[in-house]
Biopython code that builds the backbone (N, CA, C, O; Angstrom):
import numpy as np
from Bio.PDB.StructureBuilder import StructureBuilder

atoms = [
    (1, "MET", "N", (5.747, 29.410, -40.074)),
    (1, "MET", "CA", (6.953, 28.678, -39.824)),
    (1, "MET", "C", (6.815, 27.676, -38.280)),
    (1, "MET", "O", (6.903, 28.207, -37.173)),
    (2, "PRO", "N", (6.631, 26.459, -38.435)),
    (2, "PRO", "CA", (6.062, 25.619, -37.151)),
    (2, "PRO", "C", (7.297, 25.611, -36.345)),
    (2, "PRO", "O", (8.470, 25.674, -36.711)),
    (3, "TYR", "N", (6.751, 25.515, -35.105)),
    (3, "TYR", "CA", (8.043, 25.131, -33.950)),
    (3, "TYR", "C", (7.704, 24.084, -33.082)),
    (3, "TYR", "O", (6.601, 23.540, -33.142)),
    (4, "LEU", "N", (8.548, 23.770, -32.299)),
    (4, "LEU", "CA", (8.343, 22.535, -31.740)),
    (4, "LEU", "C", (8.479, 23.091, -30.011)),
    (4, "LEU", "O", (9.472, 23.612, -29.503)),
    (5, "LYS", "N", (7.167, 22.791, -29.352)),
    (5, "LYS", "CA", (7.311, 22.969, -27.937)),
    (5, "LYS", "C", (7.168, 22.029, -27.217)),
    (5, "LYS", "O", (6.157, 21.325, -27.224)),
    (6, "VAL", "N", (8.362, 21.826, -26.324)),
    (6, "VAL", "CA", (8.683, 20.744, -25.437)),
    (6, "VAL", "C", (8.257, 20.812, -23.843)),
    (6, "VAL", "O", (8.715, 21.815, -23.296)),
    (7, "LYS", "N", (7.610, 20.100, -23.130)),
    (7, "LYS", "CA", (7.451, 20.487, -21.929)),
    (7, "LYS", "C", (7.856, 19.094, -21.143)),
    (7, "LYS", "O", (7.931, 18.105, -21.871)),
    (8, "ILE", "N", (8.098, 18.925, -19.885)),
    (8, "ILE", "CA", (8.480, 17.753, -19.155)),
    (8, "ILE", "C", (7.239, 17.088, -18.942)),
    (8, "ILE", "O", (6.238, 17.670, -19.362)),
    (9, "PHE", "N", (7.080, 15.854, -18.307)),
    (9, "PHE", "CA", (5.508, 15.523, -17.799)),
    (9, "PHE", "C", (5.939, 15.841, -16.298)),
    (9, "PHE", "O", (7.069, 15.924, -15.818)),
    (10, "ASP", "N", (4.934, 15.964, -15.822)),
    (10, "ASP", "CA", (4.854, 15.996, -14.179)),
    (10, "ASP", "C", (4.817, 14.621, -13.808)),
    (10, "ASP", "O", (3.962, 13.783, -14.093)),
    (11, "ARG", "N", (6.167, 14.465, -12.936)),
    (11, "ARG", "CA", (6.605, 12.922, -12.085)),
    (11, "ARG", "C", (5.200, 12.802, -11.270)),
    (11, "ARG", "O", (4.833, 11.627, -11.250)),
    (12, "ALA", "N", (4.477, 13.514, -10.719)),
    (12, "ALA", "CA", (3.500, 13.024, -9.980)),
    (12, "ALA", "C", (2.311, 12.509, -10.895)),
    (12, "ALA", "O", (1.798, 11.510, -10.392)),
    (13, "LYS", "N", (1.848, 12.810, -11.832)),
    (13, "LYS", "CA", (0.922, 12.426, -12.892)),
    (13, "LYS", "C", (1.342, 11.463, -13.712)),
    (13, "LYS", "O", (0.529, 10.691, -14.222)),
    (14, "PHE", "N", (2.782, 11.370, -13.971)),
    (14, "PHE", "CA", (3.477, 10.477, -15.248)),
    (14, "PHE", "C", (4.578, 9.823, -14.509)),
    (14, "PHE", "O", (5.703, 10.141, -14.893)),
    (15, "PRO", "N", (4.506, 9.013, -13.571)),
    (15, "PRO", "CA", (5.520, 8.677, -13.131)),
    (15, "PRO", "C", (6.500, 7.275, -13.948)),
    (15, "PRO", "O", (5.895, 6.333, -14.459)),
    (16, "ASN", "N", (7.447, 7.322, -13.950)),
    (16, "ASN", "CA", (8.480, 6.157, -14.455)),
    (16, "ASN", "C", (7.991, 4.889, -13.971)),
    (16, "ASN", "O", (7.510, 5.173, -12.875)),
    (17, "GLY", "N", (7.864, 3.848, -14.132)),
    (17, "GLY", "CA", (7.568, 2.470, -13.576)),
    (17, "GLY", "C", (8.496, 2.311, -12.448)),
    (17, "GLY", "O", (8.017, 1.936, -11.378)),
    (18, "LEU", "N", (10.120, 2.610, -12.558)),
    (18, "LEU", "CA", (10.960, 2.351, -11.745)),
    (18, "LEU", "C", (10.721, 3.496, -10.633)),
    (18, "LEU", "O", (11.362, 3.311, -9.598)),
    (19, "LEU", "N", (10.097, 4.383, -10.662)),
    (19, "LEU", "CA", (9.728, 5.305, -9.395)),
    (19, "LEU", "C", (8.252, 4.582, -8.670)),
    (19, "LEU", "O", (7.969, 4.446, -7.479)),
    (20, "PHE", "N", (7.705, 4.311, -9.542)),
    (20, "PHE", "CA", (6.101, 4.026, -8.961)),
    (20, "PHE", "C", (6.236, 2.530, -8.431)),
    (20, "PHE", "O", (5.627, 2.308, -7.385)),
    (21, "PHE", "N", (6.997, 1.385, -9.037)),
    (21, "PHE", "CA", (6.749, 0.296, -8.539)),
    (21, "PHE", "C", (7.662, -0.298, -7.331)),
    (21, "PHE", "O", (8.794, 0.148, -7.141)),
    (22, "ASP", "N", (7.135, -1.277, -6.566)),
    (22, "ASP", "CA", (7.859, -1.525, -5.227)),
    (22, "ASP", "C", (9.112, -2.667, -5.677)),
    (22, "ASP", "O", (9.035, -3.300, -6.730)),
    (23, "GLU", "N", (10.014, -2.784, -4.920)),
    (23, "GLU", "CA", (11.261, -3.723, -5.135)),
    (23, "GLU", "C", (10.790, -4.901, -5.547)),
    (23, "GLU", "O", (11.491, -5.441, -6.403)),
    (24, "GLU", "N", (9.622, -5.600, -5.145)),
    (24, "GLU", "CA", (9.462, -6.923, -5.348)),
    (24, "GLU", "C", (9.093, -6.979, -7.076)),
    (24, "GLU", "O", (9.442, -7.940, -7.761)),
    (25, "ILE", "N", (8.537, -6.107, -7.493)),
    (25, "ILE", "CA", (8.471, -5.962, -9.110)),
    (25, "ILE", "C", (9.734, -5.536, -9.939)),
    (25, "ILE", "O", (10.057, -6.102, -10.984)),
    (26, "ILE", "N", (10.530, -4.317, -9.289)),
    (26, "ILE", "CA", (11.779, -3.771, -10.077)),
    (26, "ILE", "C", (12.873, -4.395, -9.443)),
    (26, "ILE", "O", (13.909, -4.323, -10.104)),
    (27, "GLY", "N", (12.955, -4.935, -8.456)),
    (27, "GLY", "CA", (14.455, -5.270, -7.884)),
    (27, "GLY", "C", (14.976, -4.492, -7.270)),
    (27, "GLY", "O", (14.505, -3.357, -7.189)),
    (28, "LYS", "N", (16.096, -4.843, -6.647)),
    (28, "LYS", "CA", (16.834, -3.923, -5.951)),
    (28, "LYS", "C", (17.482, -2.604, -6.860)),
    (28, "LYS", "O", (18.014, -2.750, -7.960)),
    (29, "GLN", "N", (17.343, -1.496, -6.261)),
    (29, "GLN", "CA", (17.829, -0.031, -6.882)),
    (29, "GLN", "C", (19.174, 0.001, -6.759)),
    (29, "GLN", "O", (19.792, -0.635, -5.905)),
    (30, "ASN", "N", (19.753, 0.851, -7.730)),
    (30, "ASN", "CA", (21.256, 1.414, -7.198)),
    (30, "ASN", "C", (21.051, 2.486, -6.501)),
    (30, "ASN", "O", (19.891, 2.833, -6.280)),
    (31, "ASP", "N", (22.110, 3.212, -6.024)),
    (31, "ASP", "CA", (21.622, 4.258, -5.319)),
    (31, "ASP", "C", (20.845, 5.803, -5.801)),
    (31, "ASP", "O", (20.044, 6.533, -5.219)),
    (32, "PHE", "N", (21.395, 5.862, -6.901)),
    (32, "PHE", "CA", (21.056, 6.715, -7.634)),
    (32, "PHE", "C", (19.004, 6.699, -8.199)),
    (32, "PHE", "O", (18.260, 7.676, -8.285)),
    (33, "LEU", "N", (18.730, 5.474, -8.423)),
    (33, "LEU", "CA", (17.332, 5.199, -8.573)),
    (33, "LEU", "C", (16.901, 5.140, -7.124)),
    (33, "LEU", "O", (16.041, 5.995, -6.912)),
    (34, "LYS", "N", (17.144, 4.566, -6.267)),
    (34, "LYS", "CA", (16.576, 4.781, -4.654)),
    (34, "LYS", "C", (16.282, 6.153, -4.527)),
    (34, "LYS", "O", (15.152, 6.493, -4.178)),
    (35, "SER", "N", (17.330, 7.146, -4.813)),
    (35, "SER", "CA", (17.426, 8.641, -4.179)),
    (35, "SER", "C", (16.147, 9.282, -5.195)),
    (35, "SER", "O", (15.462, 10.167, -4.683)),
    (36, "GLU", "N", (15.923, 8.986, -6.168)),
    (36, "GLU", "CA", (14.703, 9.450, -7.527)),
    (36, "GLU", "C", (13.529, 8.950, -6.825)),
    (36, "GLU", "O", (12.593, 9.742, -6.719)),
    (37, "LYS", "N", (13.360, 7.412, -6.167)),
    (37, "LYS", "CA", (11.983, 6.974, -5.970)),
    (37, "LYS", "C", (11.752, 7.830, -4.630)),
    (37, "LYS", "O", (10.661, 8.306, -4.315)),
    (38, "ASP", "N", (12.822, 7.945, -3.960)),
    (38, "ASP", "CA", (12.677, 8.406, -2.655)),
    (38, "ASP", "C", (11.912, 10.280, -2.702)),
    (38, "ASP", "O", (11.134, 10.866, -1.948)),
    (39, "LYS", "N", (12.455, 10.589, -3.665)),
    (39, "LYS", "CA", (12.220, 12.221, -4.045)),
    (39, "LYS", "C", (10.769, 12.028, -4.632)),
    (39, "LYS", "O", (9.951, 12.853, -4.223)),
    (40, "TYR", "N", (10.303, 11.065, -5.533)),
    (40, "TYR", "CA", (8.871, 10.834, -5.842)),
    (40, "TYR", "C", (7.978, 10.647, -4.834)),
    (40, "TYR", "O", (6.894, 11.219, -4.724)),
    (41, "GLU", "N", (8.684, 9.430, -3.726)),
    (41, "GLU", "CA", (7.558, 9.362, -2.905)),
    (41, "GLU", "C", (7.091, 10.528, -1.859)),
    (41, "GLU", "O", (5.987, 10.673, -1.336)),
    (42, "ALA", "N", (8.185, 11.255, -1.729)),
    (42, "ALA", "CA", (8.037, 12.806, -1.074)),
    (42, "ALA", "C", (6.989, 13.489, -1.717)),
    (42, "ALA", "O", (6.340, 14.199, -0.949)),
    (43, "ILE", "N", (6.548, 13.492, -3.134)),
    (43, "ILE", "CA", (5.825, 14.393, -3.514)),
    (43, "ILE", "C", (4.285, 14.286, -3.136)),
    (43, "ILE", "O", (3.708, 13.219, -3.348)),
    (44, "PRO", "N", (3.663, 15.272, -2.629)),
    (44, "PRO", "CA", (2.574, 14.870, -2.422)),
    (44, "PRO", "C", (1.517, 14.845, -3.392)),
    (44, "PRO", "O", (1.302, 15.903, -3.983)),
    (45, "HIS", "N", (0.687, 13.663, -3.723)),
    (45, "HIS", "CA", (0.192, 13.387, -5.271)),
    (45, "HIS", "C", (-1.172, 12.186, -4.839)),
    (45, "HIS", "O", (-1.313, 11.367, -3.930)),
    (46, "LYS", "N", (-1.741, 12.473, -5.639)),
    (46, "LYS", "CA", (-2.811, 11.262, -5.676)),
    (46, "LYS", "C", (-2.613, 9.873, -6.654)),
    (46, "LYS", "O", (-1.774, 8.977, -6.557)),
    (47, "SER", "N", (-3.664, 10.048, -7.579)),
    (47, "SER", "CA", (-3.179, 8.603, -8.493)),
    (47, "SER", "C", (-2.471, 9.197, -9.454)),
    (47, "SER", "O", (-2.571, 10.417, -9.577)),
    (48, "PRO", "N", (-1.546, 8.377, -10.396)),
    (48, "PRO", "CA", (-1.069, 9.040, -11.482)),
    (48, "PRO", "C", (-2.202, 8.589, -12.578)),
    (48, "PRO", "O", (-3.105, 7.766, -12.421)),
    (49, "ALA", "N", (-1.881, 9.387, -13.751)),
    (49, "ALA", "CA", (-2.554, 9.376, -14.678)),
    (49, "ALA", "C", (-2.393, 8.452, -15.642)),
    (49, "ALA", "O", (-3.236, 7.894, -16.344)),
    (50, "PHE", "N", (-0.696, 8.302, -15.584)),
    (50, "PHE", "CA", (-0.288, 6.934, -16.659)),
    (50, "PHE", "C", (1.119, 6.656, -15.764)),
    (50, "PHE", "O", (1.855, 7.525, -15.296)),
    (51, "VAL", "N", (1.272, 5.251, -15.667)),
    (51, "VAL", "CA", (2.432, 4.788, -15.353)),
    (51, "VAL", "C", (2.934, 3.864, -16.751)),
    (51, "VAL", "O", (2.061, 3.360, -17.457)),
    (52, "HIS", "N", (4.107, 3.721, -17.021)),
    (52, "HIS", "CA", (4.919, 3.093, -18.092)),
    (52, "HIS", "C", (5.717, 2.059, -17.507)),
    (52, "HIS", "O", (6.281, 2.197, -16.422)),
    (53, "ALA", "N", (5.777, 0.937, -18.269)),
    (53, "ALA", "CA", (6.833, -0.325, -17.730)),
    (53, "ALA", "C", (7.668, -0.462, -18.838)),
    (53, "ALA", "O", (7.664, -1.634, -19.216)),
    (54, "ASN", "N", (8.286, 0.160, -19.421)),
    (54, "ASN", "CA", (9.195, -0.282, -20.653)),
    (54, "ASN", "C", (10.163, -0.619, -20.062)),
    (54, "ASN", "O", (10.737, -1.378, -20.842)),
    (55, "PHE", "N", (10.786, -0.542, -19.087)),
    (55, "PHE", "CA", (11.765, -0.900, -18.267)),
    (55, "PHE", "C", (11.885, -2.597, -18.185)),
    (55, "PHE", "O", (12.945, -3.223, -18.162)),
    (56, "MET", "N", (10.581, -3.143, -18.150)),
    (56, "MET", "CA", (10.358, -4.474, -17.818)),
    (56, "MET", "C", (10.414, -5.536, -18.951)),
    (56, "MET", "O", (9.927, -5.057, -19.975)),
    (57, "VAL", "N", (10.838, -6.801, -19.117)),
    (57, "VAL", "CA", (10.748, -7.240, -20.126)),
    (57, "VAL", "C", (9.896, -8.563, -19.864)),
    (57, "VAL", "O", (10.108, -9.396, -18.982)),
    (58, "GLY", "N", (8.770, -8.572, -20.936)),
    (58, "GLY", "CA", (7.824, -10.016, -20.880)),
    (58, "GLY", "C", (6.542, -9.279, -20.408)),
    (58, "GLY", "O", (6.575, -8.559, -19.410)),
    (59, "ASN", "N", (5.389, -9.469, -21.148)),
    (59, "ASN", "CA", (4.049, -9.010, -21.118)),
    (59, "ASN", "C", (3.519, -9.348, -19.988)),
    (59, "ASN", "O", (2.903, -8.452, -19.411)),
    (60, "GLU", "N", (3.577, -10.554, -19.400)),
    (60, "GLU", "CA", (3.315, -11.153, -18.154)),
    (60, "GLU", "C", (3.453, -10.478, -16.855)),
    (60, "GLU", "O", (2.722, -10.225, -15.897)),
    (61, "LYS", "N", (4.513, -10.311, -17.152)),
    (61, "LYS", "CA", (5.454, -9.311, -15.725)),
    (61, "LYS", "C", (4.953, -7.782, -15.728)),
    (61, "LYS", "O", (4.863, -7.084, -14.719)),
    (62, "LYS", "N", (4.643, -7.385, -17.046)),
    (62, "LYS", "CA", (3.802, -5.816, -16.836)),
    (62, "LYS", "C", (2.530, -6.117, -16.347)),
    (62, "LYS", "O", (2.055, -5.472, -15.413)),
    (63, "ILE", "N", (1.934, -7.031, -16.886)),
    (63, "ILE", "CA", (0.722, -7.035, -16.683)),
    (63, "ILE", "C", (0.269, -7.372, -15.097)),
    (63, "ILE", "O", (-0.594, -6.793, -14.438)),
    (64, "ASN", "N", (0.947, -8.255, -14.784)),
    (64, "ASN", "CA", (1.018, -8.679, -13.132)),
    (64, "ASN", "C", (1.295, -7.437, -12.303)),
    (64, "ASN", "O", (0.494, -7.238, -11.390)),
    (65, "ALA", "N", (2.386, -6.477, -12.472)),
    (65, "ALA", "CA", (2.780, -5.434, -12.051)),
    (65, "ALA", "C", (1.557, -4.354, -12.032)),
    (65, "ALA", "O", (1.279, -3.786, -10.976)),
    (66, "PHE", "N", (0.795, -4.074, -13.297)),
    (66, "PHE", "CA", (-0.315, -3.096, -13.102)),
    (66, "PHE", "C", (-1.333, -3.623, -12.399)),
    (66, "PHE", "O", (-1.883, -2.871, -11.594)),
    (67, "LYS", "N", (-1.881, -5.192, -12.546)),
    (67, "LYS", "CA", (-2.884, -5.745, -11.936)),
    (67, "LYS", "C", (-2.588, -5.320, -10.056)),
    (67, "LYS", "O", (-3.377, -4.800, -9.267)),
    (68, "LYS", "N", (-1.340, -5.730, -9.858)),
    (68, "LYS", "CA", (-1.400, -5.462, -8.170)),
    (68, "LYS", "C", (-1.401, -4.113, -7.945)),
    (68, "LYS", "O", (-1.735, -3.944, -6.772)),
    (69, "TYR", "N", (-1.157, -2.899, -8.576)),
    (69, "TYR", "CA", (-1.424, -1.679, -8.256)),
    (69, "TYR", "C", (-2.986, -1.618, -8.841)),
    (69, "TYR", "O", (-3.504, -0.600, -8.380)),
    (70, "GLY", "N", (-3.638, -2.125, -9.434)),
    (70, "GLY", "CA", (-5.116, -1.921, -9.723)),
    (70, "GLY", "C", (-5.059, -0.903, -10.753)),
    (70, "GLY", "O", (-5.851, 0.026, -10.910)),
    (71, "LEU", "N", (-3.780, -1.253, -11.603)),
    (71, "LEU", "CA", (-3.823, -0.363, -12.987)),
    (71, "LEU", "C", (-3.931, -0.774, -14.349)),
    (71, "LEU", "O", (-3.614, -0.145, -15.358)),
    (72, "TRP", "N", (-4.452, -1.990, -14.232)),
    (72, "TRP", "CA", (-4.725, -2.913, -15.425)),
    (72, "TRP", "C", (-6.208, -2.789, -15.472)),
    (72, "TRP", "O", (-6.883, -3.084, -14.487)),
    (73, "PHE", "N", (-6.800, -2.315, -16.707)),
    (73, "PHE", "CA", (-7.987, -2.002, -17.015)),
    (73, "PHE", "C", (-8.683, -2.824, -17.887)),
    (73, "PHE", "O", (-9.872, -2.605, -18.119)),
    (74, "ILE", "N", (-7.990, -3.890, -18.477)),
    (74, "ILE", "CA", (-8.551, -4.620, -19.836)),
    (74, "ILE", "C", (-9.310, -6.050, -19.238)),
    (74, "ILE", "O", (-9.843, -6.838, -20.019)),
]
sb = StructureBuilder()
sb.init_structure("model")
sb.init_model(0)
sb.init_chain("A")
sb.init_seg("    ")
for serial, (resi, resn, name, xyz) in enumerate(atoms, 1):
    if name == "N":
        sb.init_residue(resn, " ", resi, " ")
    sb.init_atom(name, np.array(xyz, "f"), 0.0, 1.0, " ", f" {name:<3s}", serial, name[0])
structure = sb.get_structure()
């Protein structure tokens, strides 16, 4: 019988864009998101393996955010 194995992505390697990008890109954050971003920034890490920007509206905005951080490779 097949089973489902679920794991949570490591935040340091796979951050949500709300954690990764600065306020210039994501705008002002509420207290909860600011707290989560502070926790993310306290994690010792190098470069992420993947950052997603599903919360952003518009392809150009997403592309510009990735380019600013050197994450656009096309």
